[in-house]
C-alpha positions as CSV (number, residue, x, y, z in Angstrom):
1,M,0.0,0.0,0.0
2,A,1.4,3.4,-1.0
3,L,0.9,6.2,1.5
4,S,-0.3,9.4,0.1
5,A,0.3,13.1,0.7
6,S,-2.5,14.7,2.7
7,P,-3.8,18.2,2.0
8,E,-3.7,20.9,4.6
9,M,-1.3,19.1,6.9
10,P,-0.8,21.5,9.8
11,D,2.6,22.6,11.1
12,R,3.8,20.5,13.9
13,H,6.4,20.8,16.6
14,P,9.6,18.8,15.9
15,I,9.3,15.1,16.6
16,D,11.8,12.5,17.6
17,I,10.3,9.7,15.4
18,A,10.5,9.3,11.6
19,W,8.5,6.5,10.0
20,S,10.2,3.9,7.8
21,V,7.5,2.0,6.0
22,V,7.7,-1.7,5.1
23,S,4.9,-2.3,2.6
24,L,3.6,-5.8,2.0
25,A,1.0,-7.2,-0.4
26,E,0.1,-10.0,2.0
27,T,1.2,-11.4,5.3
28,T,-0.2,-13.5,8.1
29,S,-0.2,-10.6,10.6
30,T,1.7,-7.3,10.5
31,N,2.4,-7.7,14.2
32,D,4.2,-11.0,13.5
33,V,6.4,-9.3,10.9
34,A,7.1,-6.2,13.1
35,R,8.0,-8.5,16.1
36,A,10.6,-10.3,13.9
37,L,12.0,-7.1,12.6
38,A,12.2,-5.6,16.1
39,A,13.9,-8.7,17.5
40,A,16.5,-8.3,14.7
41,G,17.1,-4.7,15.7
42,A,14.8,-2.6,13.5
43,P,14.6,0.9,14.9
44,E,11.8,2.7,16.5
45,G,9.6,4.2,13.8
46,T,9.5,1.1,11.6
47,A,5.9,0.6,10.3
48,V,4.8,-2.6,8.7
49,I,1.7,-2.1,6.4
50,A,0.0,-4.9,4.5
51,D,-2.8,-4.8,2.0
52,R,-4.1,-8.1,3.3
53,Q,-3.6,-10.2,6.4
54,T,-4.5,-13.9,6.4
55,S,-4.3,-14.2,10.2
56,G,-4.9,-10.7,11.6
57,R,-5.7,-10.6,15.3
58,G,-7.0,-8.4,17.9
59,R,-7.1,-8.5,21.7
60,L,-7.8,-11.7,23.6
61,G,-6.8,-13.8,20.5
62,R,-9.8,-12.6,18.4
63,A,-9.4,-12.8,14.6
64,W,-9.4,-9.5,12.6
65,H,-11.0,-9.6,9.2
66,S,-8.4,-8.0,6.9
67,P,-9.3,-8.3,3.2
68,P,-7.4,-6.4,0.5
69,G,-8.1,-2.8,-0.4
70,S,-10.4,-2.1,2.5
71,G,-8.4,-1.2,5.6
72,L,-5.3,0.0,7.2
73,W,-3.5,-3.1,8.6
74,C,-0.4,-1.6,10.3
75,S,2.0,-2.4,13.0
76,V,4.6,0.0,14.4
77,I,7.8,-0.6,16.4
78,L,8.2,1.6,19.4
79,R,11.1,1.6,21.9
80,P,9.9,3.9,24.7
81,R,12.4,4.6,27.4
82,L,9.7,4.2,30.0
83,P,9.2,1.3,32.5
84,L,6.6,-1.3,31.6
85,S,4.5,-0.1,34.5
86,Q,4.0,3.3,32.7
87,L,2.9,1.9,29.4
88,G,-0.5,0.7,30.3
89,P,-2.2,3.7,28.5
90,L,-0.4,3.2,25.3
91,A,-3.4,1.7,23.4
92,L,-5.5,4.7,24.5
93,V,-2.8,7.0,23.2
94,V,-2.6,5.3,19.8
95,A,-6.4,5.3,19.6
96,I,-6.3,9.2,19.9
97,A,-4.1,9.2,16.8
98,V,-6.6,7.2,14.9
99,Y,-9.5,9.3,16.1
100,R,-7.6,12.5,15.1
101,A,-7.1,11.1,11.7
102,G,-10.8,10.4,11.4
103,Q,-11.6,13.9,12.3
104,R,-9.5,15.2,9.5
105,W,-12.4,14.0,7.3
106,Q,-15.0,15.1,9.8
107,A,-15.9,11.6,10.9
108,T,-18.6,12.7,13.3
109,G,-20.1,9.8,15.3
110,L,-16.7,8.2,15.9
111,G,-15.9,7.5,19.5
112,L,-13.3,5.9,21.7
113,K,-14.3,2.8,23.7
114,W,-12.0,1.8,26.5
115,P,-9.4,0.3,26.2
116,N,-8.6,-0.1,22.6
117,D,-11.5,0.3,20.2
118,L,-13.0,3.0,18.0
119,V,-16.7,2.6,17.3
120,A,-19.5,4.3,15.4
121,D,-23.2,3.6,15.9
122,G,-22.3,0.7,18.1
123,R,-20.1,-0.9,15.4
124,K,-16.3,-1.5,15.7
125,V,-14.4,0.5,13.2
126,A,-10.8,0.2,14.5
127,G,-8.9,-1.7,17.2
128,I,-5.4,-1.4,18.8
129,L,-3.2,-4.3,20.0
130,T,-0.1,-3.7,22.0
131,E,2.6,-6.4,22.5
132,A,5.6,-5.6,24.7
133,V,8.7,-7.7,24.9
134,G,10.8,-7.6,28.1
135,G,10.7,-4.9,30.7
136,S,9.5,-4.7,34.2
137,D,7.9,-2.3,36.7
138,T,11.1,-0.4,36.8
139,L,12.7,-1.2,33.4
140,P,11.6,-0.3,29.9
141,P,10.8,-3.1,27.4
142,E,13.1,-4.1,24.7
143,Y,10.4,-3.0,22.3
144,V,6.7,-2.6,21.9
145,V,4.8,-3.6,18.7
146,V,1.5,-1.8,18.3
147,G,-1.0,-3.3,15.8
148,I,-3.5,-0.9,14.3
149,G,-6.5,-2.2,12.3
150,V,-8.8,0.4,10.8
151,N,-11.8,-0.5,8.5
152,V,-11.5,2.4,6.1
153,R,-13.7,1.1,3.3
154,R,-16.4,-1.6,3.4
155,P,-15.1,-4.9,2.1
156,V,-16.2,-5.6,-1.5
157,D,-18.0,-8.8,-0.4
158,G,-19.2,-7.2,2.8
159,F,-18.3,-8.3,6.3
160,P,-18.6,-12.1,7.1
161,S,-21.7,-13.1,8.8
162,P,-20.3,-13.2,12.4
163,L,-19.3,-9.6,12.0
164,Q,-22.3,-8.1,10.1
165,Q,-23.9,-6.7,13.3
166,T,-20.8,-5.6,15.0
167,A,-18.3,-4.3,12.4
168,G,-18.4,-1.0,10.7
169,A,-16.1,1.2,8.5
170,L,-15.2,4.9,8.1
171,E,-17.0,4.8,4.8
172,D,-20.3,4.2,6.7
173,L,-19.8,7.7,8.2
174,L,-18.2,9.5,5.3
175,G,-19.7,8.1,2.2
176,I,-18.1,9.5,-1.0
177,N,-15.8,11.7,1.2
178,C,-14.1,8.7,2.7
179,P,-10.3,8.8,2.1
180,T,-8.3,6.1,0.5
181,V,-6.5,3.7,2.8
182,G,-3.2,5.4,1.8
183,E,-4.5,8.9,2.6
184,F,-5.8,7.7,5.9
185,G,-2.5,5.9,6.7
186,T,-0.4,9.0,6.0
187,V,-2.4,11.2,8.3
188,M,-2.7,8.6,11.1
189,L,1.1,8.0,11.2
190,A,1.7,11.8,11.4
191,E,-0.8,12.0,14.3
192,L,0.7,9.0,16.0
193,A,4.2,10.6,16.0
194,D,2.6,13.6,17.6
195,V,0.7,11.8,20.4
196,Y,3.6,9.4,21.1
197,R,6.0,12.3,21.7
198,T,3.4,13.9,24.1
199,F,3.0,10.6,25.9
200,V,6.8,10.0,26.3
201,D,7.3,13.6,27.5
202,D,4.2,14.1,29.7
203,G,2.7,10.7,30.3
204,F,-1.0,10.0,29.7
205,A,-1.9,13.1,31.7
206,G,-0.9,15.2,28.7
207,L,-3.6,13.4,26.6
208,Q,-6.2,12.4,29.2
209,A,-8.6,15.3,28.6
210,E,-8.5,14.8,24.9
211,W,-9.3,11.1,25.3
212,L,-12.2,11.8,27.7
213,R,-13.7,14.3,25.2
214,A,-13.9,11.7,22.5
215,N,-14.8,8.7,24.6
216,I,-18.1,6.8,24.8
217,T,-17.3,4.7,27.9
218,T,-17.5,7.0,30.9
219,G,-20.9,7.8,32.1
220,R,-22.3,4.4,31.1
221,Q,-23.3,1.2,32.7
222,V,-20.7,-1.5,31.8
223,D,-20.1,-5.2,32.2
224,V,-16.5,-6.0,32.9
225,G,-15.0,-9.4,32.2
226,G,-11.7,-10.9,33.3
227,T,-9.9,-13.9,34.6
228,G,-11.7,-13.5,37.9
229,G,-15.2,-13.6,36.4
230,G,-17.5,-10.9,35.2
231,W,-19.1,-8.1,37.1
232,S,-21.1,-4.8,36.4
233,G,-21.0,-1.2,37.4
234,F,-20.9,2.4,36.3
235,A,-17.9,3.8,34.5
236,E,-17.0,7.0,36.2
237,A,-13.7,8.2,34.8
238,I,-10.3,7.4,33.3
239,D,-7.4,8.0,35.6
240,E,-4.0,9.3,34.9
241,L,-2.7,5.8,34.3
242,G,-5.4,5.1,31.7
243,R,-7.4,2.8,34.0
244,L,-11.1,2.7,33.8
245,V,-12.6,3.8,37.2
246,V,-15.8,1.8,37.8
247,R,-18.2,2.0,40.7
248,R,-19.4,-1.6,41.0
249,D,-23.0,-2.4,41.5
250,E,-22.0,-3.4,45.1
251,G,-20.9,0.2,45.7
252,D,-17.1,-0.1,45.8
253,V,-14.8,1.7,43.3
254,V,-12.3,-0.3,41.2
255,A,-9.6,1.0,38.8
256,V,-9.6,-1.5,36.0
257,A,-6.2,-1.8,34.2
258,A,-7.2,-4.5,31.7
259,G,-10.2,-6.5,30.8
260,D,-13.1,-6.9,28.3
261,V,-15.6,-4.1,28.8
262,T,-19.1,-4.2,27.2
263,L,-21.3,-1.1,27.2
264,R,-24.8,-1.9,28.4
265,R,-27.6,-0.6,26.2
266,P,-29.8,2.1,27.8
267,G,-32.5,0.4,29.9
268,N,-30.5,-2.7,30.6
């Protein structure tokens, strides 16, 4: 996939990251390729983009439908000099970059769902998958691979039956004004460089207010799943560590660092 120049790109402060794009016609998963490159020493700022993935994946081992010509299937290599304990909000940070790119084409109706999705009209349009190698609470990881999947255009043959009620695309919001995959990818990478620098310099606190303005999770009743079983409550806030603050139905308040969160429909 060839990235394209975007009109009216605003002036930006100097950034520490310059993208080097590896473009593939087809691969199993861009995350797999990026991990192999990172392990071999590829620098921060390497971006692997494929026109088609045969085994694309999201969080919790879920498959990601990645047909040719319809979406941005991209994985980037980052080497943040931050301990692993501070990288929890990274998926939220990357989601802001995708959201900003969508707003370049006035994608109203697009919202951020904690922790790693972008949705419109209840349908998932994009997802983020972060995979860190090495590191600890006090030491930075060797590298982090961030997978970004964005359904830019509707697949020619439509979404497969299991996804027809849950998957959407930017094209659903933008119609004939929808960008090409290349145009969207160019803008998204520029935005990602910007938010990544803010995150490294200032932590999630520098982006927290922006995430909250665009989110659709807080102020909602939610069901939270995890290894300890599921429970329900009211999503009150996102804290400075990117955790979802939920007041459980039992009354106690929990800061959720990871888990599968489902928004309850009004009245449920």
